C-alpha positions in Angstrom: -14.5 -0.4 23.9 -13.7 -4.1 23.3 -10.0 -4.8 22.9 -9.2 -6.6 19.6 -6.1 -8.0 18.1 -5.8 -4.8 16.1 -5.4 -2.9 19.3 -2.9 -5.3 20.5 -0.9 -5.0 17.3 -1.0 -1.2 17.7 0.5 -1.7 21.2 3.5 -3.5 19.7 4.0 -0.9 17.1 2.1 -2.2 14.0 -0.8 -0.4 12.4 -3.4 -2.3 10.4 -4.9 -0.7 7.4 -7.7 -2.2 5.3 -6.9 -3.0 1.7 -10.4 -2.4 0.4 -12.9 0.4 -0.1 -16.5 0.7 -1.5 -19.3 3.3 -1.0 -21.4 0.9 1.2 -18.6 0.4 3.6 -18.4 4.1 4.1 -22.2 4.9 4.2 -23.3 1.9 6.1 -21.2 2.5 9.2 -19.0 -0.5 8.4 -15.9 1.7 8.2 -16.7 3.3 11.5 -17.1 -0.1 13.1 -13.7 -1.1 11.8 -12.2 2.0 13.4 -13.7 1.0 16.7 -12.1 -2.4 16.3 -8.7 -0.8 15.9 -8.4 -0.2 12.1 -6.0 2.7 11.4 -6.2 3.4 7.7 -7.3 2.3 4.2 -5.5 1.6 0.9 -7.2 1.5 -2.5 -6.0 0.8 -6.0 -7.6 0.6 -9.5 -8.4 -3.1 -9.1 -10.3 -2.4 -5.8 -12.2 0.5 -7.4 -13.1 -1.7 -10.4 -14.5 -4.3 -8.2 -16.5 -1.8 -6.1 -18.0 0.0 -9.1 -18.8 -3.0 -11.3 -20.4 -5.2 -8.6 -23.1 -3.0 -7.3 -25.2 0.1 -7.9 -24.0 2.2 -5.0 -22.4 4.6 -7.4 -25.2 4.8 -10.0 -26.8 8.1 -8.8 -23.6 9.9 -8.9 -22.6 8.3 -12.2 -25.9 9.3 -13.7 -25.6 12.9 -12.5 -22.1 13.4 -13.8 -22.9 11.7 -17.1 -25.9 14.1 -17.6 -23.6 17.0 -17.0 -21.3 15.8 -19.8 -18.5 14.3 -17.9 -16.2 11.7 -19.5 -15.8 8.2 -18.0 -12.4 9.2 -16.7 -13.8 12.3 -15.1 -16.6 10.3 -13.5 -14.1 7.8 -12.1 -12.0 10.5 -10.5 -15.1 12.1 -9.1 -16.2 8.9 -7.5 -12.7 8.2 -6.2 -12.3 11.7 -4.7 -15.8 11.4 -3.0 -14.8 8.1 -1.4 -11.5 9.5 -0.4 -13.0 12.5 1.3 -15.7 10.5 3.1 -13.2 7.8 4.2 -10.6 10.3 5.3 -13.2 12.1 7.4 -14.2 8.9 9.2 -10.5 8.2 9.8 -9.7 11.7 11.0 -10.1 10.9 14.7 -7.5 8.2 14.3 -5.2 10.8 12.6 -5.7 13.2 15.4 -5.3 10.5 18.1 -2.0 9.4 16.6 -0.8 12.9 16.0 -0.7 12.5 12.2 1.0 9.1 12.2 -2.1 7.0 11.2 -5.6 7.6 9.9 -4.8 7.7 6.2 -6.7 7.0 3.0 -4.4 6.1 0.1 -5.5 7.0 -3.5 -3.6 5.9 -6.5 -2.5 8.0 -9.5 -3.6 6.8 -13.0 -1.5 3.7 -13.6 -0.9 4.7 -17.2 1.5 7.4 -15.7 3.8 4.8 -14.1 6.7 5.6 -16.5 5.9 9.3 -16.7 7.7 11.3 -14.0 6.2 14.7 -14.7 2.8 13.3 -15.4 2.9 11.5 -12.0 4.0 14.7 -10.3 1.2 16.7 -11.8 -1.5 14.2 -11.1 -0.4 13.5 -7.6 -0.2 17.2 -6.8 -3.6 17.8 -8.3 -5.3 14.9 -6.5 -3.8 15.8 -3.2 -5.0 19.4 -3.5 -8.5 18.3 -4.8 -9.2 15.8 -2.0 -8.0 18.4 0.4 -7.6 16.3 3.5 -4.5 16.2 5.7 -4.9 12.5 6.1 -4.8 11.4 2.5 -1.8 9.7 0.8 -1.3 9.6 -2.9 0.0 6.3 -4.1 2.9 6.3 -6.6 4.5 3.2 -8.1 8.2 2.4 -7.5 9.2 2.4 -11.1 12.4 4.4 -11.8 10.2 7.4 -13.0 8.0 6.9 -9.9 11.0 7.1 -7.5 12.0 10.4 -9.0 8.5 11.7 -8.8 8.3 10.6 -5.2 11.4 12.6 -4.4 10.0 15.8 -5.8 6.6 15.2 -4.4 8.0 14.6 -0.9 10.1 17.7 -1.2 7.0 19.6 -2.0 5.3 18.3 1.2 2.8 15.8 -0.2 2.1 12.5 1.6 3.0 9.6 -0.6 2.4 5.9 -0.3 5.1 4.3 -2.6 3.5 1.1 -4.0 4.4 -1.9 -6.1 7.7 -2.5 -4.3 9.1 -6.0 -4.4 12.9 -5.8 -4.0 15.5 -4.6 -1.5 17.0 -2.4 -4.3 13.6 -0.7 -4.7 13.4 -0.2 -0.9 16.8 1.3 -0.7 16.1 3.7 -3.5 12.9 4.8 -1.8 14.4 5.3 1.6 17.2 7.4 0.1 14.8 9.4 -1.9 12.7 10.2 1.2 15.6 11.1 3.4 17.3 13.3 0.7 14.0 15.0 0.0 13.5 15.9 3.6 17.0 17.1 3.8 16.3 19.5 0.9 13.1 20.7 2.7 15.1 21.3 5.9 17.8 23.2 4.0 15.2 25.5 2.7 13.7 25.9 6.2 10.4 24.2 5.4 8.5 22.2 7.9 8.9 18.5 8.0 6.3 17.7 10.7 3.2 17.4 8.5 4.8 14.9 6.0 3.9 11.2 6.2 5.0 8.4 3.9 5.0 4.6 3.7 7.0 2.2 1.5 4.7 -0.6 0.5 6.4 -4.0 0.0 4.1 -6.5 -1.8 4.4 -10.0 -0.2 2.2 -12.8 -1.4 2.7 -12.1 -5.1 6.5 -12.9 -4.6 5.7 -16.4 -3.2 3.3 -17.1 -6.0 5.8 -16.3 -8.7 8.8 -18.1 -6.9 6.7 -21.1 -6.0 5.9 -21.7 -9.7 9.6 -21.6 -10.5 10.6 -23.9 -7.6 8.0 -26.4 -8.8 10.3 -27.2 -11.8 13.1 -28.4 -9.6 11.4 -31.3 -7.8 13.9 -31.4 -5.0 13.8 -31.3 -1.2 15.6 -28.0 -1.2 13.1 -26.5 -3.5 10.2 -27.9 -1.5 11.7 -26.4 1.7 11.7 -23.0 0.0 8.0 -23.0 -1.0 6.1 -20.3 0.7 9.2 -18.9 2.5 10.8 -16.4 0.1 8.3 -13.6 0.4 8.5 -13.5 4.2 12.4 -13.7 4.1 12.5 -10.9 1.6 10.2 -8.8 3.8 12.3 -9.4 6.8 15.4 -8.2 5.1 13.6 -5.1 4.0 12.9 -4.3 7.7 16.6 -4.7 8.4 17.4 -2.2 5.7 14.7 0.2 7.2 16.4 0.0 10.5 19.8 0.8 8.9 18.3 3.9 7.2 16.3 5.2 10.1 18.5 4.5 13.0 21.4 6.4 11.3 22.9 9.7 12.5 21.8 11.2 9.2 18.1 10.4 10.0 18.4 11.6 13.7 19.3 15.0 12.5 16.1 15.2 10.5 14.1 13.6 13.3 15.3 16.4 15.6 13.6 18.8 13.1 10.3 17.0 13.3 10.6 14.5 10.5 8.5 11.3 10.6 9.8 7.8 9.9 8.8 6.5 6.6 7.3 3.2 7.8 7.5 -0.1 5.9 4.0 -1.2 4.8 3.3 -4.9 4.0 0.8 -5.2 1.2 -0.6 -8.1 -0.8 -0.9 -10.0 2.4 -3.9 -12.2 1.5 -2.7 -15.8 1.1 -3.0 -17.0 -2.5 -2.1 -20.7 -1.9 -4.9 -22.5 0.0 -2.4 -25.0 1.4 -0.8 -22.1 3.4 -2.1 -20.5 6.6 -4.6 -17.9 5.8 -2.9 -15.5 8.2 0.8 -16.3 7.4 1.6 -12.9 6.0 0.2 -11.2 9.1 1.6 -13.4 11.8 5.1 -13.5 10.4 5.5 -9.8 9.7 4.8 -8.2 13.1 7.2 -5.5 14.2 7.4 -1.9 15.5 7.0 1.1 13.0 5.3 -1.0 10.4 1.9 -1.2 8.6 0.1 -4.2 7.4 -2.7 -3.5 4.8 -5.0 -6.5 4.8 -7.9 -7.5 2.6 -11.3 -8.0 4.3 -11.4 -11.8 4.3 -7.8 -12.1 5.7 -8.6 -9.4 8.4 -11.6 -11.4 9.6 -9.4 -14.6 9.7 -6.7 -12.8 11.7 -9.3 -11.4 14.2 -10.7 -15.0 14.5 -7.5 -17.1 15.0 -4.4 -15.0 14.4 -1.6 -14.8 17.0 0.0 -11.5 17.9 3.8 -11.9 18.6 6.9 -9.9 17.6 8.1 -12.0 14.6 9.6 -9.6 12.1 13.1 -10.0 13.6 12.9 -13.7 14.4 14.9 -16.3 12.5 16.8 -13.7 10.5 19.7 -16.1 9.8 17.3 -18.6 8.5 15.7 -16.0 6.2 19.2 -15.1 4.9 19.9 -18.7 4.3 16.7 -19.2 2.3 17.5 -16.3 0.1 21.0 -17.6 -0.4 19.6 -21.1 -1.3 17.3 -19.5 -3.8 20.3 -17.8 -5.6 22.2 -21.1 -5.6 19.3 -22.6 -7.5 20.0 -20.0 -10.1 16.6 -18.2 -9.4 17.6 -14.5 -9.4 15.4 -12.5 -7.0 16.2 -9.3 -8.8 14.9 -10.6 -12.1 11.8 -12.0 -10.4 11.0 -8.8 -8.6 11.4 -6.8 -11.9 8.9 -9.1 -13.6 6.5 -8.5 -10.7 6.9 -4.8 -11.0 6.2 -4.9 -14.7 3.2 -7.2 -14.2 1.8 -5.1 -11.5 2.0 -1.9 -13.6 0.3 -3.8 -16.4 -2.4 -5.3 -14.2 -3.4 -1.9 -12.6 -3.5 -0.3 -16.0 -5.8 -3.1 -17.3 -7.9 -2.7 -14.2 -8.2 1.0 -14.8 -9.1 0.4 -18.5 -11.7 -2.2 -17.5 -13.1 0.3 -15.0 -13.4 3.1 -17.5 -15.2 0.7 -19.9 -17.7 -0.3 -17.2 -18.4 3.4 -16.4 -19.0 4.1 -20.1 -21.4 1.2 -20.3 -23.2 2.5 -17.0 -23.3 6.0 -18.4 -25.3 4.8 -21.5 -27.6 2.6 -19.4 -28.3 5.3 -16.7 -28.8 8.1 -19.2 -31.3 6.2 -21.1 -33.5 5.2 -18.0 
């Protein structure tokens, strides 16, 4: 087996997951090839599924069959997503076994319209987890206030959760606390902790995109020096909070009972600004007990010219100074990250609605042929 940079990353403690899925990737052997290259998981979301289903005809036979059986567009989408989840999880299962359940996961998102519905999220996540019926599936739940509460209950119930749409340190702290306290409740009830896996997904490049626009209004050397720096600084601080939570005596008591770390996952790591390095959100966020979920184009760029080095804890004082400088310019990171959360929930809901519309159109087209 040829050693790639993905294997090298795994050796220093970071797993690479692919932020993309479509049926061809699964059936053509492409995903299997990625696994040989060192890929350790996959994440999906409504925007990814919208792109996959709208841009080709790989799903047409299944759409036609379900349409003829009277399924709604929503039921068809779920059927397609569950089929992809099962097939991808099966291909990733050897990774799941080789890592003793730490990696090899496929992440499937709950309906984004449930982002502010705690009980609806719990019900859907529980149903999807049971329906996919694979030990190496994670259900994605957004880090809204309602999502945090749902995550706590789902973890207590033993369901693997990928907490998504996280931007702020405050969100991270809430999620780490929810995870630890949920496992403490399970332990108190003498339930097993060993099979539960979870990641806390911090979105990166979206933060720079938003902050860079705000910095452009200042037209000063200090503002220019902060361009393209805040997302990485914020991500580094999240990792420091991760270490505080999971190196504590409180966590060690759970670890002795078989609990797994909730790793930090860095998402939205494709570079949006073409003037920046196309691998900046990979190279600058490498550290132990982390995951980076990478879109295909960025993954190929990193394999081609990326550098593997432990960077996540380098220049921490500079990162803190950058965040302080931003605050001194009266750009409040808490407000920015709240806007990003609101926009992310809205964007995923819009992608979901567009996807349902596309399926409805395909239903009519395929039934009439």
